C-alpha positions as CSV (number, residue, x, y, z in Angstrom):
1,M,21.1,-3.6,-18.2
2,S,18.1,-2.0,-19.9
3,R,15.4,-3.3,-22.1
4,Y,13.3,-0.2,-21.7
5,P,14.1,3.3,-20.1
6,A,13.2,3.4,-16.4
7,P,10.9,5.0,-13.7
8,L,10.4,8.6,-12.8
9,I,13.2,9.6,-10.6
10,F,14.7,12.5,-8.9
11,L,18.2,12.7,-10.5
12,V,20.7,15.3,-9.5
13,A,24.0,15.2,-11.2
14,T,26.8,17.2,-9.6
15,V,30.1,17.9,-11.3
16,C,31.6,19.4,-8.2
17,A,32.2,17.5,-5.0
18,V,30.4,19.5,-2.4
19,A,31.5,17.2,0.4
20,S,34.6,15.8,-1.2
21,P,38.3,16.7,-0.6
22,C,38.5,18.4,-4.0
23,K,35.5,20.5,-5.0
24,A,34.7,21.3,-8.6
25,A,33.5,24.8,-9.3
26,S,30.2,24.0,-11.1
27,P,28.5,20.7,-10.3
28,N,26.2,19.1,-12.8
29,I,22.6,18.6,-11.7
30,V,20.1,16.1,-13.1
31,I,16.6,15.6,-11.6
32,V,14.3,12.6,-12.3
33,F,10.8,12.8,-10.8
34,I,8.5,9.8,-10.9
35,D,4.8,10.4,-11.5
36,D,2.2,8.8,-9.1
37,M,4.4,6.2,-7.6
38,G,3.6,4.7,-4.2
39,F,5.9,4.8,-1.2
40,T,6.4,1.0,-1.2
41,D,6.4,0.3,-5.0
42,L,10.1,0.3,-5.6
43,S,11.5,-3.1,-4.5
44,C,14.3,-1.3,-2.6
45,F,11.6,0.3,-0.5
46,G,9.8,-3.0,0.2
47,G,7.8,-3.5,-3.0
48,K,6.9,-7.1,-3.8
49,R,5.1,-6.9,-7.1
50,T,8.1,-6.2,-9.4
51,V,11.8,-5.8,-9.2
52,T,13.1,-2.4,-10.0
53,Q,16.7,-3.5,-10.4
54,N,18.2,-0.3,-11.9
55,I,16.8,2.0,-9.3
56,D,17.6,-0.6,-6.6
57,Q,21.2,-0.6,-7.7
58,L,21.3,3.2,-7.5
59,A,19.8,2.9,-3.9
60,S,22.5,0.4,-2.9
61,E,25.2,2.8,-4.0
62,G,23.5,5.8,-2.3
63,I,21.3,6.8,0.6
64,Q,17.6,6.0,1.0
65,F,15.5,8.5,2.9
66,T,12.2,7.3,4.4
67,N,11.0,10.6,6.0
68,F,11.0,12.7,2.8
69,Y,7.9,14.6,1.7
70,V,6.7,16.3,-1.4
71,N,4.7,19.5,-0.8
72,S,1.4,18.4,-2.3
73,P,-0.5,15.2,-2.9
74,I,-1.1,16.0,-6.6
75,C,1.1,16.7,-9.6
76,S,1.2,20.4,-10.6
77,P,1.6,21.9,-7.1
78,S,4.2,19.2,-6.2
79,R,6.2,20.2,-9.4
80,T,5.8,23.9,-8.6
81,A,7.3,23.4,-5.1
82,L,10.3,21.5,-6.4
83,T,10.8,24.1,-9.2
84,T,10.6,27.2,-7.0
85,G,11.6,26.2,-3.5
86,Q,8.3,27.8,-2.3
87,Y,4.9,26.5,-1.2
88,P,2.9,26.1,-4.4
89,Q,0.0,28.0,-2.8
90,R,2.1,31.2,-3.2
91,W,1.7,30.8,-7.0
92,R,-2.0,29.7,-6.9
93,I,-1.2,26.2,-8.2
94,T,-3.0,24.0,-5.7
95,S,-4.3,21.1,-7.8
96,F,-3.5,19.7,-11.3
97,L,-3.7,22.3,-14.0
98,N,-6.6,21.6,-16.3
99,N,-8.5,23.5,-18.9
100,R,-9.0,27.3,-18.5
101,K,-12.5,27.1,-17.2
102,A,-11.7,24.4,-14.6
103,N,-8.7,26.3,-13.4
104,H,-10.7,29.5,-12.9
105,Q,-13.5,27.6,-11.1
106,R,-11.0,26.2,-8.6
107,G,-9.5,29.6,-7.9
108,M,-6.2,28.7,-9.5
109,A,-3.7,30.3,-11.9
110,Q,-3.5,29.1,-15.5
111,W,0.3,28.6,-15.3
112,L,3.3,29.1,-13.1
113,D,4.1,32.8,-13.2
114,V,7.4,33.4,-15.1
115,K,8.4,35.8,-12.3
116,A,8.6,32.8,-9.9
117,P,12.1,32.0,-8.6
118,V,13.2,29.0,-10.8
119,L,16.4,27.2,-10.0
120,A,17.0,26.4,-13.7
121,R,17.0,30.1,-14.6
122,E,19.6,30.9,-12.0
123,L,21.8,27.9,-13.1
124,Q,21.4,29.1,-16.7
125,K,22.6,32.5,-15.7
126,S,25.7,31.0,-14.1
127,G,26.7,29.0,-17.2
128,Y,24.8,25.7,-16.9
129,A,23.4,23.9,-19.9
130,T,19.8,23.5,-18.8
131,G,17.3,21.0,-20.1
132,H,13.8,19.7,-19.2
133,F,12.8,16.3,-20.6
134,G,9.5,15.0,-19.5
135,K,6.2,16.0,-18.0
136,W,5.9,19.7,-17.2
137,H,2.3,20.3,-16.0
138,M,3.0,23.9,-14.8
139,G,1.2,25.5,-17.8
140,G,0.3,24.8,-21.4
141,Q,-2.1,21.9,-21.2
142,R,-5.7,21.3,-22.5
143,D,-6.9,24.6,-24.0
144,V,-4.3,26.9,-22.3
145,G,-2.2,27.5,-25.4
146,D,-1.0,30.9,-24.4
147,A,1.0,29.7,-21.4
148,P,4.8,30.5,-21.4
149,L,7.1,28.1,-23.1
150,I,9.3,25.9,-20.9
151,S,12.3,27.8,-22.3
152,E,11.0,31.0,-20.6
153,Y,11.7,29.4,-17.2
154,G,15.4,29.1,-17.9
155,F,15.7,25.9,-20.0
156,D,17.9,25.8,-23.1
157,R,16.3,22.6,-24.4
158,S,13.1,20.8,-23.6
159,L,10.9,17.9,-24.7
160,T,7.6,17.4,-22.9
161,N,4.3,15.6,-23.4
162,F,0.7,17.0,-23.6
163,E,1.1,18.8,-20.3
164,G,3.3,21.6,-21.7
165,L,4.3,23.6,-24.7
166,G,7.4,23.7,-26.9
167,P,8.8,20.6,-28.5
168,R,6.8,17.6,-27.4
169,V,6.1,13.9,-28.0
170,L,2.5,12.8,-27.9
171,G,1.5,9.2,-27.2
172,Y,-0.7,6.6,-28.8
173,K,-2.6,4.4,-26.6
174,N,-1.0,1.1,-27.4
175,A,-3.3,-1.3,-29.3
176,F,-3.3,-5.0,-28.5
177,K,-5.0,-7.9,-30.0
178,G,-5.5,-6.2,-33.4
179,G,-6.9,-3.0,-32.0
180,K,-6.1,0.4,-33.7
181,P,-3.9,2.8,-31.8
182,K,-5.6,6.0,-30.6
183,L,-3.9,9.3,-29.9
184,H,-3.9,10.3,-26.2
185,D,-3.0,14.0,-26.2
186,L,-5.9,15.9,-24.5
187,G,-5.9,18.5,-27.3
188,S,-2.2,19.3,-27.3
189,N,-1.8,18.7,-31.0
190,Q,-4.2,21.6,-31.7
191,L,-2.1,24.1,-29.6
192,G,0.9,24.5,-31.9
193,R,3.8,26.4,-30.3
194,G,6.4,23.8,-30.9
195,P,7.3,20.7,-33.1
196,I,5.4,17.6,-32.3
197,E,6.4,14.0,-32.7
198,Y,4.4,10.8,-32.0
199,A,5.3,7.5,-30.3
200,N,3.6,4.6,-28.5
201,R,2.7,5.5,-24.9
202,S,5.1,2.8,-23.7
203,E,8.0,4.4,-25.5
204,I,7.7,8.0,-24.4
205,T,10.0,7.7,-21.4
206,T,12.6,6.3,-23.8
207,K,12.3,9.5,-25.9
208,F,12.8,11.7,-22.8
209,V,15.9,9.7,-21.7
210,Q,17.4,9.8,-25.2
211,R,17.1,13.6,-25.4
212,A,18.5,14.0,-21.9
213,L,21.5,11.8,-22.9
214,Q,22.1,14.0,-26.0
215,H,22.0,17.1,-23.8
216,I,24.5,15.6,-21.3
217,D,26.8,14.5,-24.1
218,D,26.8,17.9,-25.7
219,A,27.5,19.6,-22.5
220,A,30.2,17.2,-21.5
221,A,31.9,17.7,-24.9
222,K,32.1,21.4,-24.2
223,D,33.2,20.9,-20.6
224,Q,30.0,22.7,-19.6
225,P,28.1,22.0,-16.4
226,F,24.6,20.8,-16.9
227,F,21.2,20.8,-15.2
228,V,18.7,18.2,-16.4
229,N,15.2,17.4,-15.4
230,V,14.1,13.9,-16.5
231,W,10.4,13.8,-15.5
232,P,8.6,10.9,-17.1
233,D,4.8,10.8,-16.9
234,D,5.1,7.1,-15.9
235,V,3.6,5.6,-13.8
236,H,0.5,7.8,-14.2
237,S,-2.6,6.3,-15.7
238,P,-3.8,5.2,-18.2
239,F,-1.4,2.2,-18.2
240,F,0.0,1.0,-21.5
241,P,3.0,-1.2,-20.9
242,P,5.0,-2.7,-23.7
243,E,3.4,-6.0,-24.9
244,V,6.3,-8.1,-23.8
245,L,5.6,-7.0,-20.1
246,R,1.9,-7.5,-20.2
247,D,0.3,-10.5,-18.5
248,A,-2.3,-12.0,-20.8
249,T,-3.9,-13.7,-17.8
250,D,-4.2,-10.5,-15.7
251,E,-5.3,-7.2,-17.3
252,S,-6.1,-5.6,-13.9
253,K,-5.3,-2.0,-13.2
254,R,-2.7,-3.0,-10.6
255,Q,-1.0,-5.5,-12.9
256,L,-0.7,-3.0,-15.8
257,Y,0.6,-0.4,-13.4
258,Y,3.5,-2.6,-12.2
259,A,4.3,-3.6,-15.8
260,V,4.7,0.1,-16.6
261,L,6.9,0.5,-13.5
262,D,9.0,-2.4,-14.7
263,A,9.4,-0.8,-18.1
264,M,10.2,2.6,-16.7
265,D,13.0,1.2,-14.5
266,Q,14.5,-0.4,-17.6
267,Q,14.1,2.7,-19.7
268,L,15.9,4.9,-17.1
269,A,18.9,2.5,-17.0
270,P,20.8,4.1,-19.9
271,L,20.7,7.4,-18.1
272,F,22.1,5.8,-14.9
273,D,24.6,3.8,-16.9
274,R,25.9,6.8,-18.8
275,I,26.7,8.6,-15.6
276,R,28.0,5.6,-13.7
277,G,30.2,4.6,-16.7
278,D,32.1,7.9,-17.0
279,D,34.5,8.4,-14.1
280,T,34.3,12.2,-14.4
281,L,30.5,12.2,-14.2
282,K,30.4,9.4,-11.6
283,N,32.6,11.2,-9.2
284,N,30.9,14.6,-9.7
285,T,27.2,13.6,-10.0
286,L,24.4,13.7,-7.5
287,I,21.3,11.8,-8.3
288,L,18.0,12.1,-6.5
289,V,15.1,9.8,-7.1
290,C,11.5,10.4,-5.8
291,S,7.8,10.5,-6.8
292,D,5.7,13.7,-7.2
293,N,2.9,12.3,-5.0
294,G,1.4,9.1,-3.7
295,H,0.0,6.2,-5.7
296,E,-3.4,6.2,-7.5
297,P,-5.9,4.1,-5.7
298,G,-6.1,0.6,-7.1
299,A,-2.7,0.9,-8.9
300,G,0.4,1.3,-6.7
301,M,0.9,0.7,-3.0
302,S,2.1,2.6,0.1
303,D,1.6,0.1,2.9
304,P,1.6,0.7,5.8
305,L,0.9,4.3,5.1
306,R,-2.7,5.6,5.2
307,G,-4.2,7.3,2.1
308,S,-3.0,7.8,-1.5
309,K,-2.8,10.5,-4.2
310,A,-4.8,13.6,-3.4
311,L,-5.0,13.0,0.3
312,L,-2.9,14.7,3.1
313,Y,-2.4,11.4,4.9
314,E,1.1,9.9,4.6
315,G,0.3,7.8,1.5
316,G,-0.4,11.0,-0.4
317,I,2.6,13.1,0.5
318,R,5.4,10.9,1.8
319,S,7.7,9.8,-1.1
320,P,10.7,7.4,-1.4
321,L,13.9,9.4,-1.9
322,I,17.2,8.1,-3.1
323,V,20.3,10.2,-3.2
324,W,23.3,8.9,-5.2
325,G,26.7,10.3,-5.7
326,P,29.8,8.2,-5.1
327,G,32.1,11.2,-5.2
328,L,30.0,13.4,-3.1
329,L,28.4,11.4,-0.4
330,A,30.0,10.7,2.9
331,K,31.7,7.3,2.5
332,T,30.2,6.0,5.7
333,S,26.7,6.8,4.5
334,I,26.8,5.0,1.2
335,G,24.4,2.0,1.2
336,T,22.6,3.2,4.3
337,K,19.0,4.1,5.0
338,N,18.1,7.4,6.8
339,T,14.9,6.9,8.7
340,Q,15.0,10.1,10.9
341,S,15.7,13.2,8.8
342,V,12.4,15.0,8.0
343,F,12.5,17.4,5.0
344,S,10.7,18.1,1.7
345,A,11.0,19.0,-1.9
346,I,11.2,22.7,-1.2
347,D,14.3,21.9,0.9
348,I,15.9,20.0,-1.9
349,N,15.4,23.1,-4.2
350,R,17.1,25.3,-1.6
351,S,19.9,22.8,-1.1
352,L,20.7,22.6,-4.8
353,Y,21.6,26.3,-4.8
354,N,24.4,25.3,-2.5
355,V,25.4,22.3,-4.5
356,A,25.9,24.6,-7.5
357,G,27.5,27.4,-5.4
358,I,25.1,30.0,-6.5
359,N,22.9,32.5,-4.6
360,V,19.2,32.6,-4.2
361,P,17.9,35.5,-6.3
362,R,18.1,38.9,-4.6
363,G,14.9,39.8,-2.8
364,V,13.5,36.3,-2.9
365,T,12.7,34.3,0.2
366,L,12.4,30.6,-0.3
367,D,10.3,28.4,2.0
368,G,12.9,25.6,1.7
369,E,15.8,25.2,4.1
370,D,19.4,24.1,3.3
371,V,19.6,20.4,4.2
372,L,22.6,19.6,1.9
373,A,24.7,18.1,4.6
374,T,21.9,15.6,5.3
375,M,21.4,14.8,1.7
376,L,25.1,14.0,1.4
377,G,25.1,11.8,4.5
378,E,27.2,14.1,6.6
379,S,24.4,14.9,9.1
380,T,21.0,13.7,10.1
381,D,19.5,17.1,10.8
382,G,16.2,17.6,9.2
383,R,14.2,20.8,8.4
384,K,13.8,23.0,11.4
385,A,10.4,24.6,10.5
386,P,7.2,22.6,10.2
387,I,6.1,21.4,6.8
388,F,2.6,22.7,5.9
389,F,0.1,21.2,3.4
390,R,-3.2,22.1,1.9
391,R,-5.7,19.8,0.2
392,P,-6.3,20.3,-3.6
393,P,-9.6,22.2,-3.8
394,D,-11.2,19.6,-6.1
395,R,-9.8,16.4,-4.6
396,P,-11.3,14.1,-3.4
397,G,-14.4,15.9,-1.9
398,G,-15.0,18.7,-4.5
399,L,-15.3,22.3,-3.6
400,S,-17.8,21.8,-0.7
401,G,-15.4,22.6,2.1
402,R,-16.6,19.4,3.9
403,N,-14.6,16.6,2.4
404,K,-16.1,13.3,3.0
405,D,-16.0,11.4,-0.3
406,A,-19.4,9.7,-0.4
407,A,-18.4,7.0,-2.8
408,S,-15.3,5.8,-0.9
409,E,-16.0,7.2,2.6
410,I,-12.4,8.5,2.6
411,D,-11.8,11.2,5.1
412,A,-10.0,14.1,3.4
413,P,-8.8,16.8,5.8
414,D,-8.2,20.3,4.3
415,L,-5.0,21.1,6.1
416,A,-2.0,19.3,7.6
417,V,1.3,20.0,9.3
418,R,4.3,17.8,10.1
419,D,6.4,19.0,13.0
420,G,9.0,16.7,14.5
421,R,7.2,13.5,15.7
422,W,3.8,15.1,15.3
423,K,1.4,15.2,12.4
424,F,-1.8,17.3,12.7
425,L,-4.7,17.4,10.3
426,V,-7.9,19.5,10.4
427,D,-10.7,21.0,8.2
428,Y,-11.1,24.6,7.3
429,D,-13.9,25.0,9.8
430,Q,-11.7,23.6,12.6
431,S,-13.7,20.4,12.7
432,D,-12.3,16.8,12.8
433,P,-8.9,17.6,14.3
434,Q,-6.5,14.6,14.2
435,L,-3.1,14.3,15.9
436,Y,-0.7,11.4,15.3
437,D,2.7,10.5,16.7
438,I,4.0,9.7,13.2
439,T,7.2,8.1,14.5
440,A,5.2,5.4,16.2
441,D,2.0,5.4,14.1
442,L,2.8,5.4,10.4
443,S,-0.7,4.3,9.5
444,E,-2.2,7.3,11.3
445,S,-4.7,5.1,13.2
446,Q,-4.4,6.4,16.8
447,N,-5.8,10.0,17.1
448,L,-4.1,11.6,20.1
449,V,-6.0,14.9,20.2
450,Q,-7.6,14.0,23.6
451,Q,-4.3,12.8,25.1
452,Y,-2.2,15.8,23.9
453,P,-4.6,18.8,23.7
454,E,-1.8,21.4,24.1
455,V,0.2,19.9,21.1
456,A,-3.0,19.8,19.0
457,S,-3.8,23.4,19.9
458,R,-0.3,24.6,19.1
459,L,-0.3,22.9,15.7
460,Q,-3.8,24.0,14.8
461,S,-2.8,27.6,15.5
462,A,0.3,27.2,13.4
463,I,-1.5,25.6,10.4
464,F,-4.2,28.3,10.3
465,A,-1.6,31.1,10.7
466,W,0.3,29.7,7.8
467,N,-2.8,29.2,5.6
468,T,-3.9,32.9,6.1
469,T,-0.6,34.0,4.5
470,M,-1.3,32.0,1.4
471,P,-3.7,32.9,-1.4
472,A,-7.0,31.1,-1.1
473,D,-8.5,28.7,-3.7
474,A,-12.1,27.6,-4.2
475,G,-11.8,24.8,-1.7
476,D,-11.8,27.3,1.2
477,P,-15.4,28.3,2.0
478,A,-14.4,31.3,4.1
479,P,-11.0,32.7,3.1
480,S,-9.6,35.8,4.9
481,K,-9.7,39.2,3.2
482,N,-6.0,39.2,2.2
483,Q,-6.4,36.1,0.1
484,T,-7.0,37.6,-3.3
485,A,-8.0,36.2,-6.7
486,P,-5.6,34.7,-9.4
487,T,-3.9,37.0,-11.9
488,N,-3.6,34.8,-14.9
């Protein structure tokens, strides 16, 4: 089914049947996380520009969730939330990790603290073969060569790109029409700390999938449960699709983006096919597919949602989610679409502890809630607590505190909360409050603050109370006294 390995997906393989008549003791878990993909880019979520046949097949055999959120509209904090089950603000990762100076200027940590609760580490302790294959971006990029290795977070094997340390594959910008390939590594080849291989940018997802398959095969041969991240850096810009998928008559950003999405879908197919083609894995594997944040403007699409990557409107934080697992899902839910259950990436993290039958580390409180029954199609209950969000300090309005992007006139609220039917957004100085009934107004076009002042007041109090419990970054012009400076 594949010509090239496919799009970034949330894949969770589960060897035990958590909702089946016969539970296995230690489920396998595989997570595939797509980079910068819009809410309506996958054809199974209404996309019209390309056909993502391999992901679509997964969706038709699983459950699609349309009210799922990631916990940040930008990469590093979104990955931190999924990895830890906690709001990324707790770990001072509130925008993309950059070079050391830029991280410091934005009031951010240089990397995810190894003391953070990491699901992979707990799974490793309980006997899982753990592997991370793909983009990391939680430390070890640009000039930050002293960050912890991926292995220090509980992974037995890893292969990443220029956004992490340890074994990595660095890409060449694909040359066309006789051009010379240029290395695109942002200085990673100067950092050392792991063997480096090189490949065309359009082939890197294939490399990640191949290593993941080797890891799965090795674990299966030893009858060992496995936890695998497959986190391609597709469909993040710059876009260099394989030449066979390029349209010589249309070299626009959007066309190149969808060619990369097409290639990514094909490149992921061997991973899906390996699990689907083995009855043992098929019946004991849970696969989750989603994106780390919204689409880049001018590339993907999230219609009818408002906004895009880096914004707290729905287009920046709502993600397509597919959950697949023929042996685990409620039979009556297979092939259905869940449009009502509201939950987020931190809740997936918490739920996976239950999938594996392990405990959260002693003394640790996760922000995520257990929604496993909903993920498996046995319930439609969503998260009980509100979901809180904070704007990346440098996106899109810089560190000014007032966030009107002069070039695009895009309004960029600092804080947001989703609570049931309601979505509330506001700036740090309490200006520009916005209240939307998100169940009736996906495009966030009808501000209901005047009609429902009590709801707006309640949610404003909640979002500011939450924010004062989180470390501040440089985007907040007047943080409270308890919001201290980064430690690394």
